[in-house]
N, CA and C of each residue as an Amber inpcrd file, in Angstrom:
protein
   366
  -2.8830000 -17.4390000 -55.5030000  -3.3770000 -18.7290000 -55.0240000
  -3.1980000 -18.8590000 -53.5160000  -2.1230000 -18.3170000 -52.9860000
  -1.8480000 -18.3500000 -51.5590000  -1.9120000 -16.9330000 -51.0150000
  -2.6360000 -16.7720000 -49.9410000  -2.7800000 -15.4700000 -49.3180000
  -2.4590000 -15.5440000 -47.8380000  -1.8700000 -14.4770000 -47.3330000
  -1.5940000 -14.3430000 -45.9170000  -2.3920000 -13.1650000 -45.3780000
  -3.1450000 -13.4010000 -44.3310000  -3.9720000 -12.3770000 -43.7280000
  -3.4870000 -12.1210000 -42.3120000  -3.0800000 -10.8870000 -42.0520000
  -2.5290000 -10.5020000 -40.7690000  -3.5580000  -9.7290000 -39.9490000
  -3.4260000  -9.8280000 -38.6460000  -4.2830000  -9.0740000 -37.7490000
  -3.5720000  -8.8940000 -36.4130000  -4.0670000  -7.9630000 -35.6170000
  -3.5680000  -7.7860000 -34.2680000  -2.7450000  -6.5430000 -34.0240000
  -2.4160000  -5.8160000 -35.0680000  -1.6470000  -4.6010000 -34.8910000
  -2.4820000  -3.5020000 -34.2600000  -1.7960000  -2.4430000 -33.8580000
  -2.4890000  -1.3290000 -33.2630000  -1.5640000  -0.4400000 -32.4720000
  -2.1650000   0.4200000 -31.6810000  -1.4430000   1.3620000 -30.8390000
  -1.4140000   0.8480000 -29.4120000  -0.2390000   0.8550000 -28.8180000
  -0.0780000   0.3780000 -27.4540000   0.9550000   1.2410000 -26.7430000
   0.8120000   1.3700000 -25.4350000   1.7700000   2.1370000 -24.6480000
   3.0270000   1.3260000 -24.3760000   4.1510000   1.9940000 -24.1430000
   5.3610000   1.2600000 -23.7710000   5.1120000   0.3440000 -22.5780000
   5.6580000  -0.8570000 -22.6780000   5.4350000  -1.8580000 -21.6520000
   4.2200000  -2.7210000 -21.8870000   3.4140000  -2.3560000 -22.8480000
   2.2160000  -3.1050000 -23.1490000   2.4860000  -4.3060000 -24.0280000
   1.4050000  -4.9700000 -24.4150000   1.5000000  -6.2000000 -25.1920000
   0.5430000  -6.1750000 -26.3670000   0.9250000  -6.8750000 -27.4030000
   0.0850000  -7.1240000 -28.5580000   0.3360000  -8.5410000 -29.0330000
  -0.6630000  -9.1110000 -29.6740000  -0.5120000 -10.4230000 -30.2720000
  -0.9140000 -10.3540000 -31.7360000   0.0380000 -10.6210000 -32.6080000
  -0.2050000 -10.6330000 -34.0360000  -0.5510000 -12.0380000 -34.4990000
  -1.4360000 -12.1090000 -35.4740000  -1.8170000 -13.3780000 -36.0670000
  -1.6680000 -13.2920000 -37.5750000  -1.3250000 -14.4030000 -38.1820000
  -1.2140000 -14.4860000 -39.6280000  -1.7110000 -15.8470000 -40.0720000
  -2.7440000 -15.8460000 -40.8820000  -3.3340000 -17.0820000 -41.3840000
  -3.0680000 -17.2220000 -42.8720000  -2.5290000 -18.3470000 -43.2570000
  -2.2910000 -18.6500000 -44.6580000  -3.4500000 -19.4610000 -45.2120000
  -3.8550000 -19.1320000 -46.4150000  -4.9480000 -19.8520000 -47.0470000
  -4.6840000 -19.9750000 -48.5350000  -5.4050000 -20.8790000 -49.1640000
  -5.2610000 -21.0830000 -50.5870000  -4.8230000 -22.4900000 -50.9140000
  -4.2230000 -22.6260000 -52.0650000  -3.8190000 -23.9340000 -52.5670000
  -2.4530000 -24.3050000 -52.0000000  -2.4660000 -24.7870000 -50.7720000
  -1.2450000 -25.0600000 -50.0280000  -1.0270000 -26.5570000 -49.8900000
   0.1330000 -26.9990000 -50.3020000   0.5300000 -28.3750000 -50.0580000
   1.2160000 -28.5030000 -48.7020000   2.1280000 -27.6010000 -48.4360000
   2.8030000 -27.5830000 -47.1520000   3.3890000 -26.1990000 -46.9110000
   3.6170000 -25.9020000 -45.6480000   4.2870000 -24.6700000 -45.2560000
   5.5580000 -25.0520000 -44.5130000   6.6770000 -24.6680000 -45.0570000
   7.9530000 -25.0530000 -44.4820000   8.3990000 -24.1270000 -43.3540000
   7.9900000 -22.8790000 -43.4240000   8.3580000 -21.9260000 -42.3870000
   7.4350000 -20.7270000 -42.4530000   7.2310000 -20.0980000 -41.3120000
   6.4920000 -18.8510000 -41.2460000   7.2320000 -17.9200000 -40.2970000
   7.1040000 -16.6480000 -40.5490000   7.8010000 -15.7080000 -39.6980000
   7.2480000 -14.3120000 -39.8050000   7.8350000 -13.4560000 -39.0000000
   7.4670000 -12.0540000 -38.9550000   8.6760000 -11.1910000 -39.2220000
   8.4980000 -10.2150000 -40.0780000   9.4870000  -9.1960000 -40.3600000
   8.8740000  -7.8430000 -40.0460000   9.7210000  -6.8520000 -39.8610000
   9.2090000  -5.5140000 -39.6260000  10.0610000  -4.4890000 -40.3560000
   9.4400000  -3.3750000 -40.6480000  10.1230000  -2.3010000 -41.3320000
   9.6610000  -0.9700000 -40.7660000  10.5970000  -0.2410000 -40.2080000
  10.3350000   1.0960000 -39.7130000  10.6470000   2.0990000 -40.8100000
  10.0660000   3.2900000 -40.7510000  10.3350000   4.3010000 -41.7830000
  11.8190000   4.5880000 -41.9310000  12.2880000   4.5570000 -43.1670000
  13.6800000   4.8410000 -43.4510000  14.6440000   3.7190000 -43.1510000
  14.1420000   2.5660000 -42.7440000  15.0040000   1.4450000 -42.4050000
  14.7000000   0.2330000 -43.2800000  15.6470000  -0.6790000 -43.3180000
  15.4750000  -1.9190000 -44.0550000  14.5340000  -2.8600000 -43.3060000
  13.8750000  -3.7110000 -44.0590000  13.0620000  -4.7360000 -43.4450000
  13.9660000  -5.7430000 -42.7370000  13.5940000  -6.1180000 -41.5300000
  14.4130000  -7.0110000 -40.7410000  13.5910000  -8.1610000 -40.1900000
  14.2640000  -9.2690000 -39.9840000  13.6230000 -10.4300000 -39.3800000
  13.3540000 -10.1640000 -37.9090000  12.1420000 -10.4650000 -37.4850000
  11.7770000 -10.3870000 -36.0800000  11.8070000 -11.7750000 -35.4510000
  11.0920000 -12.7000000 -36.0610000  11.0350000 -14.0600000 -35.5520000
  10.6020000 -14.9970000 -36.6620000  11.0540000 -16.2260000 -36.5750000
  10.7450000 -17.2190000 -37.5960000  10.6070000 -18.5720000 -36.9370000
   9.6970000 -19.3840000 -37.4660000   9.5210000 -20.7380000 -36.9660000
   9.4080000 -21.6730000 -38.1550000  10.1330000 -22.7700000 -38.1120000
  10.1370000 -23.7370000 -39.2010000   9.0970000 -24.8160000 -38.9610000
   8.9080000 -25.6450000 -39.9750000   7.9680000 -26.7530000 -39.8400000
   8.3890000 -27.7250000 -38.7520000   9.6790000 -27.7810000 -38.4680000
  10.1820000 -28.6370000 -37.4080000  10.1160000 -28.0270000 -36.0310000
   9.6900000 -26.7780000 -35.9490000   9.5390000 -26.1190000 -34.6700000
  10.7240000 -25.2860000 -34.2330000  11.7650000 -25.2220000 -35.0380000
  12.9080000 -24.3900000 -34.6910000  12.5430000 -22.9210000 -34.8200000
  13.0470000 -22.1140000 -33.9090000  12.7340000 -20.6920000 -33.9080000
  13.9930000 -19.8520000 -33.9600000  13.8470000 -18.6690000 -34.5140000
  14.9020000 -17.6800000 -34.5430000  14.2970000 -16.3270000 -34.1990000
  15.0390000 -15.5530000 -33.4300000  14.5840000 -14.2330000 -33.0290000
  15.6810000 -13.2070000 -33.2640000  15.2630000 -12.0110000 -33.5880000
  16.1950000 -10.9020000 -33.5780000  16.6580000 -10.6640000 -32.1450000
  17.9190000 -10.2950000 -31.9990000  18.4490000 -10.0570000 -30.6600000
  17.6430000  -9.0050000 -29.9010000  17.1120000  -8.0440000 -30.6120000
  16.4020000  -6.9530000 -29.9830000  15.0690000  -7.3640000 -29.3670000
  14.5590000  -8.5370000 -29.7370000  13.2550000  -8.9570000 -29.2260000
  13.3240000 -10.2110000 -28.3720000  14.4870000 -10.8140000 -28.2520000
  14.6150000 -12.0220000 -27.4530000  14.2140000 -11.7630000 -26.0090000
  13.4350000 -12.6710000 -25.4730000  12.9460000 -12.5300000 -24.1170000
  11.6750000 -11.7320000 -24.0010000  11.2950000 -11.0340000 -25.0600000
  10.0730000 -10.2300000 -25.0520000   9.0170000 -10.7620000 -26.0120000
   9.4600000 -11.2730000 -27.1550000   8.5380000 -11.7670000 -28.1780000
   8.5940000 -13.2890000 -28.2250000   7.4680000 -13.8940000 -28.5420000
   7.3890000 -15.3340000 -28.6970000   6.6050000 -15.6640000 -29.9600000
   7.2030000 -16.4650000 -30.8240000   6.5110000 -16.9050000 -32.0240000
   5.9820000 -18.3160000 -31.7970000   4.8020000 -18.5770000 -32.2960000
   4.1980000 -19.8890000 -32.1770000   3.3560000 -20.1570000 -33.4170000
   2.8880000 -21.3710000 -33.5280000   2.1250000 -21.7380000 -34.7140000
   1.0120000 -22.7050000 -34.3720000   0.0160000 -22.7260000 -35.2260000
  -1.0520000 -23.7030000 -35.1780000  -1.0920000 -24.3180000 -36.5740000
  -0.4750000 -25.4660000 -36.7190000  -0.3490000 -26.0760000 -38.0320000
  -1.7060000 -26.4360000 -38.6390000  -2.6500000 -26.8310000 -37.8020000
  -3.9650000 -27.1980000 -38.3040000  -4.6760000 -26.0180000 -38.9460000
  -4.3650000 -24.8210000 -38.4860000  -4.9900000 -23.6140000 -39.0160000
  -4.0810000 -22.8400000 -39.9610000  -2.8860000 -23.3610000 -40.2210000
  -1.9010000 -22.6530000 -41.0410000  -1.7040000 -21.2240000 -40.5510000
  -1.5720000 -21.0960000 -39.2590000  -1.5170000 -19.7860000 -38.6320000
  -0.2730000 -19.6610000 -37.7670000   0.3300000 -18.4970000 -37.8160000
   1.4630000 -18.1760000 -36.9670000   1.0980000 -16.9720000 -36.1120000
   1.6200000 -16.9500000 -34.8910000   1.3430000 -15.8840000 -33.9540000
   2.6410000 -15.2620000 -33.4840000   2.5550000 -14.0140000 -33.1190000
   3.6740000 -13.3370000 -32.4960000   3.1620000 -12.6150000 -31.2620000
   3.4960000 -13.1550000 -30.1010000   3.1560000 -12.5150000 -28.8440000
   4.2490000 -11.5170000 -28.5040000   3.8840000 -10.2640000 -28.3920000
   4.8350000  -9.1960000 -28.1480000   4.5540000  -8.5890000 -26.7830000
   5.4940000  -8.7500000 -25.8760000   5.3810000  -8.2150000 -24.5290000
   6.4530000  -7.1620000 -24.2930000   6.2480000  -6.3740000 -23.2610000
   7.2080000  -5.3350000 -22.8840000   7.6040000  -4.4870000 -24.0800000
   6.6160000  -4.0420000 -24.8020000   6.8690000  -3.3120000 -26.0350000
   7.5600000  -1.9780000 -25.7690000   8.4400000  -1.6270000 -26.6840000
   9.2170000  -0.4050000 -26.6130000   8.9100000   0.4690000 -27.8160000
   9.1230000   1.7760000 -27.7060000   8.8980000   2.6490000 -28.8600000
   9.6730000   2.2150000 -30.0970000  10.8570000   1.6610000 -29.9220000
  11.6420000   1.2160000 -31.0600000  11.0720000  -0.0150000 -31.7520000
  10.0460000  -0.6240000 -31.1720000   9.3440000  -1.7120000 -31.8410000
   8.3400000  -1.2010000 -32.8720000   8.1230000   0.0870000 -32.8980000
   7.1840000   0.6690000 -33.8400000   7.6230000   0.3970000 -35.2710000
   6.7450000  -0.2090000 -36.0480000   7.0570000  -0.5750000 -37.4200000
   5.8280000  -1.2030000 -38.0550000   5.9130000  -1.4070000 -39.3500000
   4.9500000  -2.2530000 -40.0340000   5.4680000  -3.6790000 -39.9580000
   4.6430000  -4.5680000 -39.4690000   5.0200000  -5.9620000 -39.3100000
   4.4160000  -6.7820000 -40.4380000   5.2730000  -7.5560000 -41.1040000
   4.8690000  -8.3480000 -42.2470000   4.9910000  -9.8290000 -41.9360000
   3.9730000 -10.5560000 -42.2840000   4.0090000 -12.0020000 -42.1850000
   4.6340000 -12.5840000 -43.4430000   5.4260000 -13.6160000 -43.2720000
   6.0520000 -14.3070000 -44.3870000   5.8630000 -15.8060000 -44.2310000
   5.6750000 -16.4780000 -45.3560000   5.5440000 -17.9270000 -45.3360000
   6.2720000 -18.5310000 -46.5160000   6.9820000 -19.6130000 -46.2450000
   7.6100000 -20.4120000 -47.2950000   6.6600000 -21.5690000 -47.5880000
   6.0560000 -21.5310000 -48.7680000   4.9410000 -22.4040000 -49.0910000
   5.2490000 -23.2570000 -50.3100000   4.8700000 -24.5200000 -50.2360000
   4.8480000 -25.3890000 -51.4000000   3.4040000 -25.4590000 -51.8780000
   3.0790000 -24.8330000 -53.0070000   1.7030000 -24.8870000 -53.5090000
   1.3340000 -26.2800000 -53.9970000   0.0530000 -26.5830000 -53.9610000
  -0.4200000 -27.8780000 -54.4470000  -0.1150000 -28.0600000 -55.9250000
  -0.1670000 -26.9750000 -56.6810000   0.0570000 -27.0470000 -58.1200000
   1.5220000 -27.2260000 -58.4870000   2.4110000 -26.9410000 -57.5600000
   3.8440000 -27.0210000 -57.8190000   4.5360000 -27.6690000 -56.6350000
   4.3230000 -28.9250000 -56.4520000   4.8030000 -29.6200000 -55.2620000
   6.3090000 -29.7570000 -55.2020000   7.0050000 -29.4670000 -56.2960000
   8.4610000 -29.5830000 -56.3050000   9.1610000 -28.2780000 -55.9770000
   8.4090000 -27.2160000 -55.7540000   8.9960000 -25.9090000 -55.5720000
   8.4330000 -25.2230000 -54.3410000   9.2700000 -24.3740000 -53.7670000
   8.9000000 -23.5810000 -52.6130000   8.8840000 -22.1120000 -53.0060000
   7.8500000 -21.4070000 -52.5690000   7.7120000 -19.9940000 -52.8570000
   7.5620000 -19.2090000 -51.5630000   8.0220000 -17.9870000 -51.6250000
   7.9000000 -17.0830000 -50.4980000   6.7060000 -16.1550000 -50.7150000
   5.8320000 -16.0810000 -49.7120000   4.6620000 -15.2220000 -49.7740000
   4.6950000 -14.2250000 -48.6320000   4.1400000 -13.0550000 -48.9000000
   4.1260000 -11.9770000 -47.9250000   2.7180000 -11.4560000 -47.6990000
   2.4330000 -11.1260000 -46.4700000   1.2200000 -10.4090000 -46.1620000
   1.3830000  -8.9340000 -46.4630000   0.3080000  -8.1940000 -46.3500000
   0.3460000  -6.7800000 -46.6770000   0.8590000  -5.8990000 -45.5430000
   1.0160000  -6.4600000 -44.3800000   1.5760000  -5.7380000 -43.2580000
   0.5270000  -5.2000000 -42.3140000   0.8970000  -5.1060000 -41.0540000
   0.0340000  -4.5160000 -40.0400000   0.8640000  -3.5660000 -39.1880000
   0.3200000  -2.4000000 -38.9270000   1.0500000  -1.3640000 -38.2160000
   1.0350000  -1.6200000 -36.7140000   2.2090000  -1.5560000 -36.1190000
   2.3520000  -1.5940000 -34.6700000   2.9990000  -0.2900000 -34.2360000
   2.3190000   0.4330000 -33.3800000   2.8320000   1.7000000 -32.8830000
   2.8940000   1.6510000 -31.3650000   4.0700000   1.9020000 -30.8290000
   4.2880000   1.9010000 -29.3880000   4.6170000   3.3310000 -28.9800000
   3.7100000   3.9480000 -28.2740000   3.8680000   5.3520000 -27.9250000
   3.0590000   5.6740000 -26.6870000   3.5790000   6.5950000 -25.8940000
   2.8630000   7.0740000 -24.7260000   2.1230000   8.3740000 -25.0070000
């Protein structure tokens, strides 16, 4: 019922920039939070950045000062502006949303996108 569609990944040189987008669609009553996670080969999935419905943000220490998360509530979309990219940023980036579906207004569910590859290499 709820789908997350990600875009913006790709190949970029160190020091370059990318902007990821994630749009939520479907039977949505409200979105309490949206964020980005990433997973590199052989590593656990980790939080990159998160933004709540109230506008509070959280960032991984490794991306603070380089990445910025933002949202467009009217479009149910979250963005991740990634600047000064490093090879260690290479990973599959997953969008996540905490959603209250219209059919279940008393409950919150976590939804995931299918991921978008970000590769930082010279």
